[in-house]
Legacy VTK file of the C-alpha trace (Angstrom):
# vtk DataFile Version 3.0
C-alpha trace
ASCII
DATASET POLYDATA
POINTS 292 float
62.433 -10.492 12.385
60.005 -9.209 15.008
57.670 -12.042 14.122
60.482 -14.565 14.401
61.572 -13.277 17.810
57.961 -13.624 18.944
57.978 -17.154 17.553
61.112 -17.929 19.585
59.462 -16.673 22.788
56.345 -18.644 21.947
58.388 -21.825 21.601
59.887 -21.583 25.101
60.108 -25.197 26.273
56.712 -26.442 27.537
56.571 -29.102 30.179
55.360 -31.906 27.919
57.914 -31.425 25.071
60.991 -33.653 24.977
64.508 -32.192 24.770
64.972 -33.693 21.296
61.805 -32.078 19.973
62.754 -28.772 21.540
66.178 -28.937 19.887
64.534 -29.624 16.522
62.244 -26.614 16.943
65.189 -24.390 17.838
67.086 -25.567 14.749
64.045 -24.854 12.570
63.720 -21.337 13.978
67.434 -20.719 13.461
67.194 -21.809 9.825
64.179 -19.536 9.263
66.009 -16.619 10.855
69.070 -17.147 8.649
66.825 -17.420 5.587
65.217 -14.067 6.371
68.631 -12.469 6.817
69.721 -14.005 3.510
66.673 -12.680 1.655
67.157 -9.242 3.170
70.804 -9.277 2.145
69.936 -10.313 -1.421
67.275 -7.633 -1.717
69.731 -4.968 -0.620
72.523 -6.195 -2.869
71.380 -4.538 -6.110
72.860 -1.076 -6.617
72.378 1.797 -9.024
74.612 4.580 -10.289
73.512 7.777 -12.004
75.887 9.184 -14.625
74.706 12.668 -15.565
78.094 13.258 -17.189
77.077 10.965 -20.067
75.089 13.916 -21.389
78.224 14.979 -23.253
77.935 11.936 -25.513
74.380 12.890 -26.487
75.297 16.531 -26.954
78.114 15.426 -29.263
75.517 14.162 -31.751
72.852 16.788 -31.047
70.357 14.288 -29.680
68.486 13.705 -26.442
67.873 10.343 -24.854
68.742 7.844 -22.191
71.085 4.954 -21.503
70.953 2.032 -19.125
73.520 -0.687 -18.518
72.941 -3.693 -16.295
76.098 -5.340 -14.911
75.070 -8.901 -14.139
78.093 -9.833 -12.021
77.762 -6.785 -9.797
73.947 -6.783 -9.933
74.184 -3.091 -10.735
72.317 -0.650 -12.963
74.033 2.402 -14.437
71.719 5.121 -15.752
71.859 8.243 -17.797
68.487 10.040 -17.706
66.809 7.407 -15.542
63.490 9.228 -15.996
63.119 7.447 -19.347
63.774 3.957 -17.945
60.065 3.124 -17.765
58.942 5.435 -20.593
57.661 3.554 -23.625
58.619 4.116 -27.252
58.001 2.426 -30.569
60.509 -0.444 -30.794
61.012 0.052 -34.539
63.546 -2.461 -35.848
64.638 -3.684 -32.413
61.432 -5.739 -32.764
63.288 -7.789 -35.382
64.771 -9.787 -32.496
61.337 -10.945 -31.394
59.963 -11.075 -34.943
62.777 -13.470 -35.923
62.007 -15.733 -32.966
58.314 -15.825 -33.872
59.027 -16.495 -37.544
61.272 -19.426 -36.658
59.019 -20.822 -33.943
55.932 -20.816 -36.178
57.831 -22.446 -39.047
57.154 -19.497 -41.349
60.907 -19.325 -41.889
62.964 -22.508 -41.601
66.374 -21.175 -40.604
68.755 -18.237 -40.952
69.245 -19.011 -44.663
65.545 -18.854 -45.515
65.182 -16.530 -48.520
62.255 -14.228 -49.193
62.499 -12.897 -52.773
62.766 -9.150 -53.253
59.462 -7.638 -54.400
61.334 -5.480 -56.971
60.237 -2.254 -55.294
63.270 0.057 -55.324
63.844 1.565 -51.883
66.116 4.337 -50.639
68.334 1.894 -48.761
70.228 0.185 -51.573
71.081 -2.792 -49.372
67.411 -3.729 -49.339
67.032 -3.978 -53.124
67.781 -7.687 -53.525
66.750 -11.080 -52.211
67.413 -11.553 -48.501
67.639 -14.407 -46.076
67.071 -14.028 -42.337
70.689 -13.309 -41.428
71.195 -10.633 -44.104
67.777 -9.098 -43.418
68.669 -8.811 -39.742
72.116 -7.380 -40.484
70.787 -4.808 -42.952
67.567 -4.198 -40.995
65.589 -4.959 -44.140
62.098 -3.747 -43.345
60.252 -5.361 -46.262
61.596 -8.836 -45.343
60.216 -8.600 -41.822
56.946 -7.112 -43.034
56.447 -10.134 -45.292
57.481 -12.433 -42.450
54.836 -10.834 -40.213
52.142 -11.133 -42.901
52.913 -14.837 -43.226
52.762 -15.313 -39.456
49.361 -13.608 -39.361
47.658 -11.463 -36.768
46.356 -14.243 -34.523
49.678 -16.055 -34.123
51.614 -12.796 -33.812
49.418 -11.585 -30.955
49.614 -14.995 -29.258
53.425 -15.008 -29.252
53.758 -11.372 -28.198
51.563 -12.080 -25.189
53.364 -15.316 -24.400
56.788 -13.667 -24.640
55.547 -10.647 -22.642
57.070 -8.293 -25.203
56.456 -4.621 -24.412
52.756 -3.805 -24.339
52.063 -6.607 -26.902
49.834 -4.215 -28.901
49.508 -5.289 -32.552
47.123 -2.510 -33.602
47.972 -0.531 -36.712
48.347 -3.374 -39.198
50.161 -6.710 -39.179
53.066 -5.262 -41.160
53.239 -1.879 -39.414
52.371 -2.326 -35.719
56.019 -2.142 -34.566
56.805 0.788 -36.891
53.838 3.176 -36.847
51.267 1.162 -34.882
50.534 0.595 -31.224
53.490 -1.525 -30.096
55.520 0.182 -27.356
58.445 -0.879 -25.220
60.504 0.821 -22.514
64.256 0.588 -21.912
63.410 -1.434 -18.798
61.408 -3.912 -20.883
64.160 -4.086 -23.504
66.669 -5.095 -20.818
64.253 -7.652 -19.366
63.627 -9.213 -22.789
67.363 -9.392 -23.522
68.043 -11.042 -20.172
65.431 -13.688 -20.820
66.789 -14.240 -24.328
70.361 -14.639 -23.111
69.331 -16.950 -20.253
67.089 -19.109 -22.471
63.988 -18.152 -20.469
61.767 -17.083 -23.371
58.931 -19.374 -24.526
60.727 -20.380 -27.715
62.597 -23.555 -28.633
66.329 -23.714 -28.038
66.840 -24.010 -31.795
64.997 -20.739 -32.496
66.845 -18.960 -29.688
70.249 -20.220 -30.865
69.633 -19.043 -34.433
68.600 -15.571 -33.284
71.534 -15.290 -30.887
73.842 -16.118 -33.774
72.445 -13.525 -36.177
72.519 -10.880 -33.424
76.322 -10.932 -33.128
77.477 -7.458 -34.151
81.076 -7.507 -32.919
83.285 -10.453 -31.959
86.687 -9.820 -30.376
89.108 -11.781 -28.235
87.918 -9.920 -25.139
84.179 -9.571 -25.679
81.237 -10.297 -27.989
78.491 -7.743 -28.673
75.031 -8.974 -29.701
72.717 -6.124 -30.599
70.093 -4.521 -32.833
69.408 -0.981 -33.999
66.029 0.637 -34.476
64.788 3.899 -36.007
61.221 5.122 -35.991
59.073 8.148 -35.319
56.892 9.114 -32.380
55.358 12.344 -31.084
56.907 14.360 -33.932
60.388 13.100 -33.075
62.843 10.647 -34.523
63.356 7.783 -32.084
66.461 5.633 -32.329
67.513 2.504 -30.456
70.569 0.381 -29.944
69.956 -2.527 -27.585
71.872 -5.676 -26.784
74.341 -7.385 -24.491
78.092 -7.777 -24.171
79.572 -11.096 -23.110
83.054 -11.120 -21.582
84.968 -14.045 -20.120
83.319 -13.654 -16.724
80.371 -11.299 -17.088
77.379 -10.176 -19.151
76.379 -6.530 -19.569
72.952 -5.588 -20.952
72.339 -2.168 -22.468
69.583 -0.062 -23.989
70.250 3.250 -25.690
67.239 5.291 -26.762
67.774 8.606 -28.525
65.316 11.237 -29.715
65.569 14.282 -31.942
63.165 16.891 -33.273
65.654 17.725 -36.039
64.700 15.404 -38.877
67.733 16.615 -40.820
70.235 15.567 -38.154
72.875 13.806 -40.238
74.406 12.248 -37.117
71.198 10.617 -35.921
71.646 7.166 -37.474
75.284 6.734 -36.476
74.813 8.165 -32.980
72.551 5.280 -31.999
75.658 3.088 -31.960
78.524 5.554 -31.623
77.490 7.063 -28.315
76.990 3.562 -26.880
80.603 2.649 -27.560
81.777 5.958 -26.127
79.888 5.125 -22.931
81.063 1.493 -22.869
84.665 2.643 -23.267
84.129 5.184 -20.498
82.864 2.387 -18.242
85.808 0.155 -19.252
83.405 -2.498 -20.500
84.860 -2.649 -24.029
88.060 -0.629 -23.623
91.042 -2.818 -22.692
LINES 1 293
292 0 1 2 3 4 5 6 7 8 9 10 11 12 13 14 15 16 17 18 19 20 21 22 23 24 25 26 27 28 29 30 31 32 33 34 35 36 37 38 39 40 41 42 43 44 45 46 47 48 49 50 51 52 53 54 55 56 57 58 59 60 61 62 63 64 65 66 67 68 69 70 71 72 73 74 75 76 77 78 79 80 81 82 83 84 85 86 87 88 89 90 91 92 93 94 95 96 97 98 99 100 101 102 103 104 105 106 107 108 109 110 111 112 113 114 115 116 117 118 119 120 121 122 123 124 125 126 127 128 129 130 131 132 133 134 135 136 137 138 139 140 141 142 143 144 145 146 147 148 149 150 151 152 153 154 155 156 157 158 159 160 161 162 163 164 165 166 167 168 169 170 171 172 173 174 175 176 177 178 179 180 181 182 183 184 185 186 187 188 189 190 191 192 193 194 195 196 197 198 199 200 201 202 203 204 205 206 207 208 209 210 211 212 213 214 215 216 217 218 219 220 221 222 223 224 225 226 227 228 229 230 231 232 233 234 235 236 237 238 239 240 241 242 243 244 245 246 247 248 249 250 251 252 253 254 255 256 257 258 259 260 261 262 263 264 265 266 267 268 269 270 271 272 273 274 275 276 277 278 279 280 281 282 283 284 285 286 287 288 289 290 291
C-alpha cells in the first residue's frame, strides 16, 4: 500500500498528459489498490481453532495422537495437538488410496472388479484369505493384494507417480512391496489433507476415470445428510503402533477434510484398531459435522 500511494503521487498530472490519459491512469491505480486490499483480505480470511478438550477422546481409548479438520466453506482448520500437523509418519494402508490410483492409471488393474487370485497363504485376518478385487481389497485393507499390485507396477513407475502426485516424501526405499509399510515412505497429517483436497477437486495427475473409481471405492458411509469417504491405516514406527483414519465428508453445501493419527506404545491395546475410527466420529459429532 505504501508503494501504491507513492505511485499515486508519482502519477500527479504532468503538463503534457491529456485528461483522458490521466483518468485512465487513475482508474488503473484504483483497480490495483482494490486488488491489493482483496488479496490481503483473502490471506487473512483463513482461521484456526485449537481444541485441547479433544484429549478426552484419545484418553478414552488409551492412545495418543492428533486430529485435524479442514472446513472448506469456512476456510478454517480445527486442531487437536497441532504439534503433529507437520510431523511425518508411515502412511501404512492409507497409501492404498494412492496405490489404487497408480494401479488404475498404469493399466496394471483395469477397474474396481479386477481380481488378483489369493496366493493361498493363510493370514491372521480371515477376510484376506480369498480372491479379491480392487473394491473388496480396499474395503478389507487386504495387504497382499496391494503388495502384488505394487510389484506389477514396478519400482520405476511407482517412483515416477509418487513424485508426480507429490505424495508425502515419495520415498520408495525398503522394497517395492513394503515401502509404505516398513520402508521409507512418510506422510504428515498436513500432507494427507492436501492429497485428499486434490483428490476431491480432481487436481491430481490421474485420469478422471481413475479418480472416479477410487472415489467410489472410498465411500465408507452414505447417509441422507452426508457421505464419508475414508481409509484406515495401521503400521509401526519408533517402537509404537501408528494408526490412521483419513478422508472427507461431503454434505449438501460443504466438504470437511480430516486426518486422525494415533500412536500407542502398548502393543496389546485392544482398543487401538477401533479407536482409529471411533474417536473420529466422537469428534465429528462434537463439532456437529455428522450429528444432526
